[in-house]
C-alpha positions as a Markdown table, in Angstrom:
| # | Residue | x | y | z |
|---|---|---|---|---|
| 1 | Ser | 6.8 | -29.3 | 45.6 |
| 2 | Lys | 4.9 | -31.1 | 43.4 |
| 3 | Arg | 7.6 | -31.2 | 40.7 |
| 4 | Asn | 10.3 | -32.2 | 43.3 |
| 5 | Val | 8.4 | -35.1 | 44.3 |
| 6 | Val | 6.9 | -36.3 | 40.8 |
| 7 | Ser | 10.4 | -36.2 | 39.8 |
| 8 | Asp | 12.2 | -38.4 | 42.3 |
| 9 | Leu | 9.3 | -40.9 | 41.8 |
| 10 | Ile | 10.8 | -41.5 | 38.1 |
| 11 | Gly | 14.1 | -41.6 | 39.2 |
| 12 | Lys | 13.6 | -44.0 | 41.9 |
| 13 | Gly | 11.2 | -46.0 | 39.2 |
| 14 | Lys | 14.0 | -46.2 | 36.7 |
| 15 | Val | 16.7 | -47.3 | 39.4 |
| 16 | Ile | 14.5 | -50.0 | 40.7 |
| 17 | Leu | 13.9 | -50.9 | 36.8 |
| 18 | Gln | 17.2 | -51.9 | 36.3 |
| 19 | Asn | 16.9 | -54.3 | 39.0 |
| 20 | Pro | 16.2 | -58.1 | 37.1 |
| 21 | Asp | 14.1 | -58.9 | 40.2 |
| 22 | Lys | 11.6 | -55.8 | 39.3 |
| 23 | Pro | 7.6 | -56.4 | 39.8 |
| 24 | Lys | 6.2 | -57.2 | 36.7 |
| 25 | Phe | 3.8 | -54.3 | 36.7 |
| 26 | Leu | 6.1 | -51.5 | 38.0 |
| 27 | Glu | 7.7 | -50.4 | 34.3 |
| 28 | Ala | 4.0 | -49.7 | 33.3 |
| 29 | Asn | 3.7 | -47.4 | 36.3 |
| 30 | Val | 6.8 | -45.5 | 35.7 |
| 31 | Lys | 6.4 | -45.2 | 32.3 |
| 32 | Arg | 2.6 | -43.7 | 33.0 |
| 33 | Ile | 3.9 | -41.3 | 35.5 |
| 34 | Glu | 6.7 | -40.5 | 33.5 |
| 35 | Glu | 4.2 | -39.8 | 30.3 |
| 36 | Gly | 1.6 | -38.0 | 32.7 |
| 37 | Trp | 4.2 | -35.8 | 33.9 |
| 38 | Asp | 5.3 | -34.4 | 30.6 |
| 39 | Asp | 1.8 | -34.0 | 29.5 |
| 40 | Thr | 1.3 | -31.6 | 32.3 |
| 41 | Lys | 4.5 | -30.1 | 31.8 |
| 42 | Lys | 3.4 | -29.3 | 28.1 |
| 43 | Lys | 0.1 | -28.1 | 28.8 |
| 44 | Ala | 2.1 | -25.9 | 31.8 |
| 45 | Gln | 4.5 | -24.4 | 29.4 |
| 46 | Asp | 1.9 | -23.7 | 26.7 |
| 47 | Arg | -0.3 | -22.2 | 29.1 |
| 48 | Leu | 2.4 | -19.6 | 30.1 |
| 49 | Lys | 3.4 | -19.0 | 26.5 |
| 50 | Leu | -0.7 | -17.8 | 25.6 |
| 51 | Leu | -0.7 | -16.0 | 29.2 |
| 52 | Asn | 2.6 | -14.5 | 28.0 |
| 53 | Glu | 1.4 | -14.0 | 24.3 |
| 54 | Thr | -2.0 | -12.5 | 25.5 |
| 55 | Lys | -0.2 | -10.0 | 27.9 |
| 56 | Asp | 1.3 | -8.5 | 24.7 |
| 57 | Ala | -1.3 | -8.5 | 22.6 |
| 58 | Phe | -2.7 | -5.7 | 25.4 |
| 59 | Ile | 0.3 | -4.0 | 25.1 |
| 60 | Gly | 0.0 | -4.1 | 21.8 |
| 61 | Tyr | -3.5 | -3.4 | 21.5 |
| 62 | Ala | -2.9 | 0.2 | 23.3 |
| 63 | Glu | -0.3 | 0.7 | 21.0 |
| 64 | Asn | -1.1 | -0.3 | 17.8 |
| 65 | Asn | -4.6 | 2.2 | 18.5 |
| 66 | Glu | -3.1 | 4.8 | 19.9 |
| 67 | Thr | 0.1 | 5.1 | 16.5 |
| 68 | Ile | -2.8 | 4.8 | 13.8 |
| 69 | Ala | -5.1 | 7.4 | 15.2 |
| 70 | Thr | -1.8 | 9.4 | 14.5 |
| 71 | Glu | -1.3 | 8.0 | 11.4 |
| 72 | Val | -4.6 | 8.6 | 10.6 |
| 73 | Asp | -4.6 | 12.3 | 11.3 |
| 74 | Val | -1.3 | 12.8 | 9.6 |
| 75 | Ala | -2.8 | 11.5 | 6.1 |
| 76 | Asp | -5.6 | 13.5 | 6.2 |
| 77 | Glu | -2.9 | 16.3 | 7.3 |
| 78 | Glu | -1.3 | 15.2 | 4.0 |
| 79 | Ile | -4.3 | 15.2 | 1.5 |
| 80 | Lys | -4.8 | 18.8 | 2.9 |
| 81 | Lys | -1.3 | 19.6 | 1.3 |
| 82 | Ile | -2.4 | 18.5 | -2.6 |
| 83 | Lys | -2.4 | 21.1 | -5.0 |
| 84 | Lys | -2.7 | 21.4 | -9.1 |
| 85 | His | 0.5 | 22.2 | -10.8 |
| 86 | Phe | 0.3 | 23.1 | -14.4 |
| 87 | Asn | 3.9 | 23.6 | -14.9 |
| 88 | Leu | 5.0 | 19.8 | -16.1 |
| 89 | Glu | 7.7 | 19.3 | -14.5 |
| 90 | Ala | 6.9 | 20.7 | -11.0 |
| 91 | Ala | 3.9 | 18.5 | -11.3 |
| 92 | Val | 6.0 | 15.4 | -12.3 |
| 93 | Ala | 7.9 | 16.1 | -9.2 |
| 94 | Asp | 5.2 | 17.0 | -6.9 |
| 95 | Leu | 3.1 | 13.8 | -7.9 |
| 96 | Lys | 5.8 | 11.1 | -7.5 |
| 97 | Lys | 5.9 | 12.7 | -4.0 |
| 98 | Arg | 2.6 | 12.5 | -3.4 |
| 99 | Gln | 2.4 | 9.2 | -4.7 |
| 100 | Asp | 5.1 | 8.1 | -2.3 |
| 101 | Leu | 3.7 | 10.1 | 0.6 |
| 102 | Tyr | 0.5 | 8.0 | 0.1 |
| 103 | Lys | 1.9 | 4.6 | -0.2 |
| 104 | Lys | 3.1 | 5.2 | 3.2 |
| 105 | Ser | 0.5 | 6.1 | 5.0 |
| 106 | Asn | -1.4 | 3.3 | 3.1 |
| 107 | Asp | 1.6 | 0.9 | 4.2 |
| 108 | Thr | 1.5 | 1.9 | 8.0 |
| 109 | Val | -2.2 | 2.9 | 8.5 |
| 110 | Thr | -2.7 | -0.8 | 6.9 |
| 111 | Gly | -0.2 | -2.6 | 8.4 |
| 112 | Leu | -1.6 | -1.4 | 12.2 |
| 113 | Phe | -4.9 | -1.8 | 11.8 |
| 114 | Asp | -3.9 | -5.7 | 10.8 |
| 115 | Ser | -1.7 | -6.0 | 14.3 |
| 116 | Ile | -5.0 | -4.7 | 15.9 |
| 117 | Asn | -7.0 | -7.7 | 14.3 |
| 118 | Ala | -4.4 | -9.7 | 15.2 |
| 119 | Asn | -3.8 | -8.5 | 18.5 |
| 120 | Tyr | -7.4 | -9.0 | 19.1 |
| 121 | Thr | -7.5 | -12.7 | 17.9 |
| 122 | Cys | -4.6 | -13.8 | 20.8 |
| 123 | Met | -6.7 | -11.8 | 23.5 |
| 124 | Ala | -9.9 | -13.4 | 22.5 |
| 125 | Ile | -8.7 | -16.8 | 23.2 |
| 126 | Thr | -8.6 | -15.7 | 26.9 |
| 127 | Ile | -11.0 | -12.7 | 27.5 |
| 128 | Pro | -14.9 | -12.8 | 28.2 |
| 129 | Glu | -17.6 | -12.6 | 25.9 |
| 130 | Asp | -18.9 | -8.9 | 26.7 |
| 131 | Lys | -15.3 | -7.8 | 26.7 |
| 132 | Lys | -14.4 | -9.1 | 23.2 |
| 133 | Lys | -17.9 | -6.9 | 22.4 |
| 134 | Ile | -16.4 | -3.8 | 23.6 |
| 135 | Leu | -13.4 | -4.3 | 22.0 |
| 136 | Ser | -14.8 | -5.3 | 18.1 |
| 137 | Lys | -16.8 | -2.1 | 18.6 |
| 138 | Glu | -13.6 | -0.3 | 19.2 |
| 139 | Ile | -11.9 | -2.2 | 16.2 |
| 140 | Lys | -15.2 | -1.4 | 13.9 |
| 141 | Ala | -14.8 | 2.5 | 14.9 |
| 142 | Val | -11.1 | 1.8 | 13.8 |
| 143 | Glu | -11.9 | 0.5 | 10.6 |
| 144 | Ala | -14.2 | 3.4 | 9.8 |
| 145 | Lys | -11.2 | 6.0 | 10.0 |
| 146 | Leu | -9.5 | 4.0 | 7.7 |
| 147 | Glu | -11.5 | 5.4 | 4.5 |
| 148 | Val | -8.8 | 8.6 | 4.9 |
| 149 | Leu | -7.3 | 6.4 | 2.9 |
| 150 | Gly | -10.0 | 6.0 | 0.0 |
| 151 | Arg | -9.5 | 10.2 | 0.2 |
| 152 | Phe | -6.0 | 10.2 | -0.1 |
| 153 | Lys | -5.8 | 7.8 | -3.0 |
| 154 | Glu | -9.0 | 9.9 | -5.0 |
| 155 | Lys | -6.8 | 13.1 | -5.0 |
| 156 | Val | -3.3 | 11.0 | -5.8 |
| 157 | Thr | -5.0 | 9.5 | -8.5 |
| 158 | Lys | -6.9 | 13.0 | -9.9 |
| 159 | Ile | -3.1 | 14.4 | -10.0 |
| 160 | Glu | -2.0 | 11.3 | -11.6 |
| 161 | Glu | -4.7 | 12.3 | -14.4 |
| 162 | Leu | -3.7 | 15.9 | -14.6 |
| 163 | Val | 0.3 | 15.2 | -15.1 |
| 164 | Val | -1.0 | 12.7 | -18.3 |
| 165 | Ser | -2.8 | 15.3 | -19.5 |
| 166 | Leu | -0.1 | 17.9 | -18.9 |
| 167 | Thr | 2.1 | 15.6 | -20.7 |
| 168 | Ser | -0.2 | 15.0 | -23.5 |
| 169 | Phe | -0.7 | 18.6 | -23.8 |
| 170 | Asp | 3.2 | 19.4 | -24.0 |
| 171 | Lys | 3.5 | 16.8 | -26.6 |
| 172 | Asn | 1.1 | 18.1 | -28.4 |
| 173 | Leu | 2.7 | 21.6 | -28.8 |
| 174 | Lys | 6.1 | 20.6 | -29.4 |
| 175 | Thr | 5.0 | 18.4 | -31.8 |
| 176 | Ile | 3.3 | 21.6 | -33.6 |
| 177 | Asp | 6.1 | 23.6 | -32.9 |
| 178 | Ser | 7.9 | 21.3 | -35.1 |
| 179 | Trp | 5.6 | 21.2 | -37.5 |
| 180 | Met | 5.2 | 24.8 | -38.2 |
| 181 | Lys | 9.3 | 25.3 | -38.1 |
| 182 | Ser | 9.1 | 22.5 | -41.3 |
| 183 | Ala | 5.9 | 23.7 | -42.5 |
| 184 | Thr | 7.3 | 27.4 | -42.6 |
| 185 | Ala | 10.9 | 26.1 | -44.7 |
| 186 | Glu | 8.6 | 24.2 | -47.2 |
| 187 | Leu | 7.2 | 28.0 | -47.7 |
| 188 | Lys | 9.8 | 29.4 | -48.5 |
| 189 | Asp | 11.3 | 26.7 | -50.8 |
| 190 | Ile | 8.3 | 26.9 | -52.8 |
| 191 | Lys | 8.3 | 30.7 | -53.0 |
| 192 | Glu | 12.0 | 30.5 | -53.6 |
| 193 | Ala | 11.9 | 27.7 | -56.1 |
| 194 | Ser | 8.5 | 28.6 | -58.2 |
| 195 | Gly | 10.6 | 30.3 | -61.1 |
| 196 | Gly | 12.4 | 26.9 | -61.9 |
| 197 | Met | 9.8 | 24.8 | -61.2 |
| 198 | Leu | 6.9 | 23.2 | -63.4 |
| 199 | Pro | 3.5 | 24.7 | -62.8 |
| 200 | Glu | 2.4 | 21.4 | -61.9 |
| 201 | Asp | 4.6 | 20.5 | -59.4 |
| 202 | Arg | 4.4 | 24.0 | -57.6 |
| 203 | Val | 0.4 | 23.6 | -57.5 |
| 204 | Ala | 1.1 | 20.8 | -56.3 |
| 205 | Arg | 3.5 | 21.5 | -53.5 |
| 206 | Thr | 1.4 | 24.2 | -52.4 |
| 207 | Met | -1.5 | 21.9 | -51.9 |
| 208 | Asp | 0.0 | 19.7 | -49.9 |
| 209 | Leu | 1.0 | 22.2 | -47.9 |
| 210 | Gln | -2.3 | 23.8 | -47.8 |
| 211 | Glu | -4.2 | 20.5 | -46.4 |
| 212 | Asp | -1.3 | 20.0 | -44.1 |
| 213 | Ile | -2.0 | 23.5 | -42.9 |
| 214 | Ala | -5.4 | 22.9 | -42.6 |
| 215 | Ala | -5.6 | 19.3 | -40.8 |
| 216 | Lys | -3.0 | 21.4 | -38.0 |
| 217 | Ile | -5.7 | 23.7 | -37.5 |
| 218 | Glu | -7.7 | 21.1 | -36.3 |
| 219 | Ile | -5.4 | 20.1 | -34.1 |
| 220 | Leu | -4.8 | 23.5 | -32.7 |
| 221 | Lys | -8.6 | 24.4 | -32.2 |
| 222 | Ser | -8.5 | 21.0 | -29.9 |
| 223 | Asp | -5.6 | 22.0 | -28.0 |
| 224 | Ala | -6.9 | 25.3 | -27.1 |
| 225 | Ala | -10.0 | 23.4 | -26.0 |
| 226 | Thr | -7.6 | 21.8 | -24.0 |
| 227 | Glu | -5.6 | 24.4 | -22.8 |
| 228 | Leu | -9.1 | 26.4 | -21.6 |
| 229 | Asp | -10.4 | 23.0 | -19.9 |
| 230 | Leu | -7.2 | 22.0 | -18.3 |
| 231 | Leu | -5.4 | 25.5 | -17.3 |
| 232 | Pro | -6.3 | 27.6 | -14.9 |
């Protein structure tokens, strides 16, 4: 083979170079042959590496396109499962689940699309222009399907907003409930201690309580409006 012939020539040349009486031109010729052969081997190895990478890219491209189609369908089905929960504890638990599912779908689908583009970049080194155009159209069609991630994110964001509103509403109700207990205790204390209080003290405490009640009534009105808007 050519490889054996060249290796034999280089080997014989190196043996002759050990002779003190070797021709002056021989060393340069042997070096030139050796460097040329090394360059040829490297180019052949690089070409083989590229061919193997291209083969893997074709396989990966086909597999990734099949997988991403499945994952897009999975994401679309998960969107349909998103429902509003008005029990705060259930809503918080469901939100966490939906956030995790969205993140998984987003990471998986975007990762697969990145791989598809990487597959194409590798294949484009060797494939003809007409094939590049076909693959580019296929990738554009896949990219269009990625809109499902935007819809998924939008749905999860709406659930996030609902949970924020429910949390605020729940906090307000608990605050009002706590205030009602303290206001009831204050009113009772005013009544029971009124006989031993100075008139001006009794009036002052009663007016303070009335002002507090008036302020809380406004909050209750706001909570009532929130309830109508928020709850089914």
